[in-house]
C-alpha positions as CSV (number, residue, x, y, z in Angstrom):
1,M,-58.7,-23.9,36.0
2,L,-60.3,-24.8,32.6
3,L,-57.7,-27.4,32.0
4,I,-58.4,-29.0,35.4
5,V,-62.1,-29.0,34.6
6,I,-61.4,-30.7,31.2
7,V,-59.0,-33.3,32.7
8,V,-61.3,-34.1,35.7
9,G,-64.4,-34.1,33.6
10,F,-63.1,-36.6,31.1
11,A,-61.4,-38.6,33.8
12,I,-64.8,-39.1,35.4
13,L,-66.4,-39.9,32.1
14,G,-63.6,-42.4,31.3
15,Y,-64.1,-44.0,34.7
16,V,-67.8,-44.4,34.1
17,V,-67.3,-46.0,30.7
18,S,-64.5,-48.3,31.9
19,N,-66.7,-49.5,34.8
20,R,-69.6,-50.0,32.4
21,L,-67.3,-52.1,30.1
22,K,-66.1,-54.2,33.0
23,S,-69.7,-54.7,34.1
24,K,-70.8,-55.8,30.6
25,F,-67.9,-58.1,30.3
26,K,-68.6,-59.7,33.6
27,K,-72.3,-60.1,32.7
28,Y,-71.7,-61.7,29.3
29,S,-68.9,-63.9,30.7
30,Q,-71.6,-65.7,32.7
31,T,-73.4,-66.8,29.5
32,S,-71.9,-70.0,28.1
33,L,-71.4,-70.1,24.4
34,Q,-73.7,-72.6,22.7
35,A,-70.9,-73.5,20.3
36,N,-68.7,-74.3,23.3
37,L,-65.6,-72.7,21.7
38,S,-62.9,-71.0,23.8
39,G,-61.5,-67.6,22.9
40,K,-58.3,-69.3,21.8
41,E,-60.2,-71.7,19.5
42,I,-62.2,-68.8,18.0
43,A,-59.1,-66.8,17.3
44,E,-57.4,-69.7,15.6
45,L,-60.5,-70.5,13.5
46,M,-61.0,-66.8,12.4
47,L,-57.3,-66.5,11.5
48,A,-57.5,-69.8,9.5
49,D,-60.7,-68.7,7.7
50,H,-58.8,-65.6,6.5
51,G,-55.8,-67.5,5.3
52,I,-53.6,-66.2,8.1
53,S,-51.0,-68.8,9.3
54,D,-48.2,-66.7,10.6
55,V,-50.0,-65.1,13.6
56,R,-49.6,-66.7,17.1
57,V,-52.4,-66.7,19.7
58,N,-50.9,-66.2,23.1
59,C,-52.3,-65.9,26.7
60,V,-51.1,-62.9,28.6
61,E,-51.6,-61.7,32.1
62,G,-54.1,-59.1,33.2
63,Q,-57.8,-58.3,32.8
64,L,-58.9,-56.8,29.5
65,S,-55.3,-56.7,28.5
66,D,-56.1,-58.2,25.1
67,H,-54.3,-56.7,22.1
68,Y,-52.8,-57.5,18.7
69,N,-49.1,-56.9,18.3
70,P,-48.2,-56.2,14.6
71,E,-44.5,-56.2,15.3
72,N,-44.3,-59.9,16.2
73,R,-47.6,-60.8,14.6
74,S,-49.4,-62.1,17.7
75,V,-52.9,-62.0,19.1
76,N,-52.6,-61.7,22.8
77,L,-55.6,-62.7,25.0
78,S,-56.1,-62.3,28.7
79,P,-56.9,-65.5,30.6
80,D,-60.6,-64.7,30.8
81,V,-60.7,-64.4,27.1
82,Y,-58.2,-67.1,26.1
83,Y,-60.0,-69.8,28.1
84,G,-63.4,-68.3,28.2
85,R,-66.3,-70.0,26.4
86,N,-68.8,-67.2,26.4
87,A,-70.2,-64.2,24.4
88,A,-67.7,-61.7,26.0
89,A,-64.6,-63.9,25.2
90,T,-66.0,-64.5,21.7
91,A,-66.3,-60.7,21.0
92,V,-62.9,-59.8,22.3
93,S,-61.1,-62.7,20.7
94,A,-62.6,-62.0,17.3
95,H,-62.0,-58.3,17.6
96,E,-58.3,-58.8,18.2
97,C,-58.2,-61.1,15.2
98,G,-59.9,-58.3,13.3
99,H,-56.7,-56.3,13.7
100,A,-54.7,-59.3,12.4
101,V,-56.9,-59.3,9.3
102,Q,-56.4,-55.6,8.9
103,H,-52.7,-56.1,9.0
104,A,-52.8,-58.9,6.5
105,T,-54.9,-56.9,4.1
106,A,-52.9,-53.7,4.5
107,Y,-55.8,-51.8,5.9
108,S,-54.9,-48.1,5.3
109,W,-56.0,-46.7,8.7
110,L,-54.0,-49.4,10.6
111,Q,-51.0,-48.6,8.5
112,L,-51.4,-44.9,9.3
113,R,-51.7,-45.6,13.0
114,S,-48.6,-47.8,12.9
115,T,-46.7,-45.0,11.2
116,L,-47.8,-42.5,13.8
117,V,-46.8,-44.6,16.8
118,P,-43.1,-43.5,17.0
119,I,-44.0,-39.9,16.1
120,Q,-46.6,-39.9,18.9
121,N,-44.1,-41.3,21.4
122,V,-41.6,-38.6,20.6
123,S,-44.3,-35.9,20.7
124,G,-45.4,-37.1,24.1
125,K,-41.8,-36.9,25.5
126,I,-41.4,-33.4,24.0
127,L,-44.7,-32.2,25.4
128,N,-43.9,-33.6,28.9
129,F,-40.4,-31.9,28.9
130,V,-41.8,-28.5,27.8
131,L,-44.7,-28.5,30.3
132,I,-42.5,-29.6,33.2
133,A,-39.9,-27.0,32.2
134,A,-42.6,-24.3,32.0
135,L,-44.0,-25.3,35.4
136,F,-40.6,-24.7,37.0
137,G,-39.7,-21.6,35.0
138,G,-37.4,-23.4,32.6
139,I,-38.9,-21.8,29.5
140,A,-37.9,-18.4,30.7
141,I,-34.4,-19.7,31.5
142,F,-34.0,-21.1,28.0
143,G,-35.2,-17.7,26.6
144,L,-37.7,-19.3,24.3
145,P,-40.4,-16.9,23.0
146,Y,-44.0,-17.5,24.1
147,E,-45.1,-18.2,20.5
148,A,-42.4,-20.8,20.0
149,V,-43.5,-22.6,23.1
150,G,-47.1,-22.5,21.8
151,V,-46.1,-24.0,18.5
152,V,-44.2,-26.8,20.2
153,V,-47.0,-27.6,22.7
154,V,-49.9,-27.4,20.2
155,G,-47.9,-29.2,17.5
156,A,-47.0,-32.1,19.9
157,Y,-50.5,-32.4,21.3
158,G,-51.8,-32.2,17.7
159,I,-49.9,-35.4,16.9
160,I,-51.2,-37.1,20.0
161,T,-54.8,-36.0,19.1
162,L,-54.4,-37.2,15.5
163,F,-53.3,-40.6,16.8
164,S,-56.4,-40.8,19.0
165,L,-58.6,-39.9,16.1
166,V,-57.0,-42.4,13.7
167,T,-57.4,-45.1,16.3
168,L,-61.2,-44.8,16.1
169,P,-61.8,-46.2,12.5
170,V,-59.2,-48.9,13.3
171,E,-61.1,-50.1,16.4
172,F,-64.6,-49.8,14.8
173,D,-63.5,-51.7,11.7
174,A,-62.0,-54.5,13.8
175,S,-65.3,-54.8,15.6
176,N,-67.3,-54.8,12.4
177,R,-65.0,-57.5,10.9
178,A,-65.4,-59.6,14.1
179,L,-69.2,-59.3,14.3
180,A,-69.6,-60.1,10.6
181,W,-67.4,-63.2,10.9
182,V,-69.0,-64.7,14.0
183,K,-72.4,-64.2,12.5
184,Q,-71.5,-65.6,9.1
185,R,-69.7,-68.6,10.7
186,N,-72.6,-69.3,13.0
187,I,-70.3,-69.1,16.0
188,V,-73.0,-67.3,18.1
189,T,-76.8,-67.5,18.4
190,T,-78.9,-64.4,18.0
191,S,-78.8,-63.6,21.7
192,E,-75.1,-64.2,21.9
193,Y,-74.5,-62.0,18.9
194,A,-76.4,-59.1,20.6
195,M,-74.2,-59.6,23.7
196,S,-71.0,-59.6,21.7
197,K,-72.1,-56.5,19.8
198,D,-72.9,-54.7,23.0
199,A,-69.6,-55.6,24.7
200,L,-67.7,-54.3,21.7
201,K,-69.7,-51.1,21.7
202,W,-68.6,-50.3,25.2
203,A,-65.0,-51.2,24.4
204,A,-65.2,-48.7,21.5
205,M,-66.6,-46.1,23.8
206,T,-63.3,-46.0,25.8
207,Y,-61.5,-44.9,22.6
208,V,-64.2,-42.3,21.8
209,V,-63.9,-40.7,25.3
210,A,-60.1,-40.7,24.9
211,A,-60.3,-39.0,21.5
212,M,-62.8,-36.4,22.9
213,A,-60.6,-35.6,25.8
214,S,-57.6,-35.2,23.5
215,L,-59.5,-32.9,21.2
216,A,-60.7,-30.8,24.1
217,T,-57.2,-30.5,25.6
218,L,-55.8,-29.5,22.2
219,A,-58.4,-26.8,21.8
220,Y,-57.5,-25.5,25.3
221,Y,-53.8,-25.3,24.5
222,A,-54.5,-23.6,21.2
223,Y,-56.7,-21.0,22.9
224,I,-54.2,-20.4,25.7
225,F,-51.3,-19.8,23.3
226,F,-53.0,-18.2,20.3
227,G,-56.6,-17.4,21.2
228,N,-55.9,-14.0,22.7
229,R,-53.8,-12.7,19.8
230,D,-55.0,-9.6,18.0
């Protein structure tokens, strides 16, 4: 029952934050940028200013599907951001370029997160297998001791939680780099800067909620498996 409360509670919180982010993005998308630069142009300008010439700027399908891909070194922007000439598009475009700058400067937190990606993927598969097996009585069939199951579950979820926590400084730093650059470059006016900062704040909140949910779930599993031991 406690796990259900945790999952549902953070699902509701995540829904509220996500809706707030979409609302902010829609609101700030209606304010034309005085500099009249598109998200694509801003991305290319920021990359050039940081001496980065080997990163492509692409347009990808979806809403708020923007991301930086370190494997093929590309900044991928949704159509609203790629073509947008407003405060919201500016914020998101510069933020994703912030990740490219992190990559180019070997930012330690980004390197750590990249290292954790394959480990996290394997941990997720292991966790799903163990939990599904336990649900259908598979653990008993395998004859695994309760403590061993606990170590696997808590260990796997610990890696997932660590990944969520490491993501936070990566995202906040990318936003800080973005805001510092658009301000120094006079890309935005004072009011546009405030809009960009607010949009990125709510984007960051989605990662904060995810990290909190992961921590709470990890604490739950740790208590279930090891909290009642003498």
